[in-house]
N, C-alpha and C positions, 0 to 999 in steps of 0.2 A: 260500887264506886259512886261517890257523891258527885252530882253534876251541878252546873251553874244554875239550872232550873230548880234543883233541890234547895240550894242556898237561898234563892229568891223566895221560894215558898216559905221556908223557915223564918226568913227575915221579914216577911210580909211586904215585899217590894217586887218590882218587875225585874225580869232578867236583864233588861237594858240598864237598870240602876246598878245591879251587881257588876255588870261589865264596866260601867263608868267608874265605880269604886276601884276596880282592879287596874284600869288603864288611864283614867283621867280623874283622880279623886278630888281635885280642887273644885270641880264643878258640882260636887254633891255636898249637901248640908252635913255638918259635922255629926249631928245626932244620927242621921241615916247612915253615914259612913261608919260610925262606931258600931251601930247595930249589925251591919253587914259583916264587918271585920270580926265581930264576936262570933257570929254564926260560922264564918269561915274557919276560925280557930277551933271551935268546938266540934265541927263536923269533919275536919280533916280534909276539906276540899283542896284539890290541887288543879290549877288551870292546865288545860291541854295546850302545851306550848306549840306543838306541831300545827294544830288547828289555828292557833293565834297567829303563827308566822304566815300561814296561807292567806289569812285575811289582811294582815298588816303589811306583808311583803318583807318583813324583817324578822330574823330569829334572835336578834340581840346576842349573837354568838360569833366568835372569831376562831378560825381554824389555825393551828400552829403545826407546821411540819418540821420535824427535826430528825437527825440521823446519827447522832453520836452523843448520847447522854452520859457517856463516861467522861466527856469533857465538861468539867465543872462550870466553865464559862457559859456554856449553853443552858445548863440547869439554872444558873442565876438569871439569864436572860428570860427564860420561860417564867420564872417566878415573878420577875418584874412586869412582864406582859400581863400575867394573871392579876397581879395586884392593881395595876392601872385600869385594866378592863373592868374589874369589879367596881371600882369607884365611879365608873361611867355607866354602870348598869348592864354590862356585858359579861357573858361567861366565855370560857375558851374550851375548845376541843383540841387536845394535844396528841399527836401521833408520832411515835418514834419508829422510823423505818430503817431497813438495812439493805434493801435492794430497790432497783428501779420499779419492779413490778409491785412491790409492797407500797411504794410511794404513790404509784398511779392509782392503786385501789383505795388508798387513804384519801387522796384528792377527790376521787369520784364519790366517796361516802360523804365528804364534807360538802361537795356541791349538791348532792341529793338532800342533805340536811339543811340546805338553804342558809349556809353561813353567810354573814354579812361581809366578811373579808378573810383573807388568808395571809399569814406571815410565814415566809420560808426561811428557815435558818440555814447556815452553811451546810452544804452536802458533804458528808464524810462517810459514804456508804461502804459497807463490807470491809471497813478498816481492820477489824480484828482478824479477818480471815485472809486478807491479801498481803502479799509481800511486795507487789508492784503497785505503787501509788497511781500509775497511769490507768490501771484497771478501775480503780475507785473513781477517777475523774470521768472515765468513759461511762461508767454506770450512772453517774450523776447527770451526764449530758443527755442520756436517753430520757430521763425524767424531765429535764428542763424543757426539751422540745414539746413534750406533751403538756406540761404545766402552762407554758406560754399560750398555746393554742386553746386549751380548755378554758382557762380563765378569761381570755379575750372573747371566746364564743359565748360564754355565760355572763360576761360583763361583771365579773367579780373583782372587787378592789383587792389589790395585792401589794405587799411590801416585802422586799428581801432584806436580809441582814448580812452585811459585809460580803455581798456577791452581786455585782452589777450584772443584770440580765436585761438587755434591750433598754426600753424606756420605762421599765418598772421602777418605782421609787425605791431607793436603797438606804437603809440606816447603817452606815459604815462605821467602823472603828477608826480612831486616830492612832494607827499603829506607830507612827513616828513619835508621837507624844508619849505613848506608853513605853516605848524603848528608851526615850530620853529620861523619863522618870526612873526607870530601872537602872539606867547608867548612873544617874545622879546618886541614887541610893547606894550603889556598890562603891562608887568613888568616895562617898562620904564615910564609908566604913573602912577606907584605907586600901581597897583592892585596886590594883593597877594593871594586872595582866588579865584582861577580860576578853572572853571569846563568846561568840553568838552563833547558835545553830538554828537555822530557819530556812523555810522553803523560798522566802522572798525577803530581800533586804529593802526596807522602805527607803525611797529616794531621799538623800540628804542626811541620813542618819550618821554616817561616818564624818561627813563635813561638819555636822553639829558637834561631834566629839572634838574634832580638831580645833574648831573656832572657839568653843566655850570651855573646854575642859583640858 
């Protein structure tokens, strides 16, 4: 395995210079930077990200915990998170879990990997196997208690998606607006007898229908 010291020797520079080229290239002369990058490309050197995170205190990685990738909406959200993260120089670790014990193990691995933050998608655990939705909610509640304490103890930045948990920042959906757009679409196609099946009716939805349509 090629080391940073090997790259320095092949490029005829110090190990500190190689480190600067990798972490703060603007402070290195272009000619030196080009020489080091050429050696890195030819030698196949790969930085030790774990060692780097121990020194810098950041892994440039975000953990994403999801629990129902059969839901296309969540797959789209993860894709968007990954796309935005990459533009900011971050990678993501995504884990899809089905039980509270799986979720706890996934969270512990992310904390051990020194992720810089964790995004928690809506919990829909054991949905394929359960006939009683209350069991799925209870399974999620077991993990939420652990999640709140572990992230607070480790001082890890966290964001939830469409599920308010204490004072953790939440990126929620505008369900009322989504329902309104769906209603407008159906009415514009001539449908009049419209029913909606949902676990929660957004406040004001039917008032919106009566007032506007």
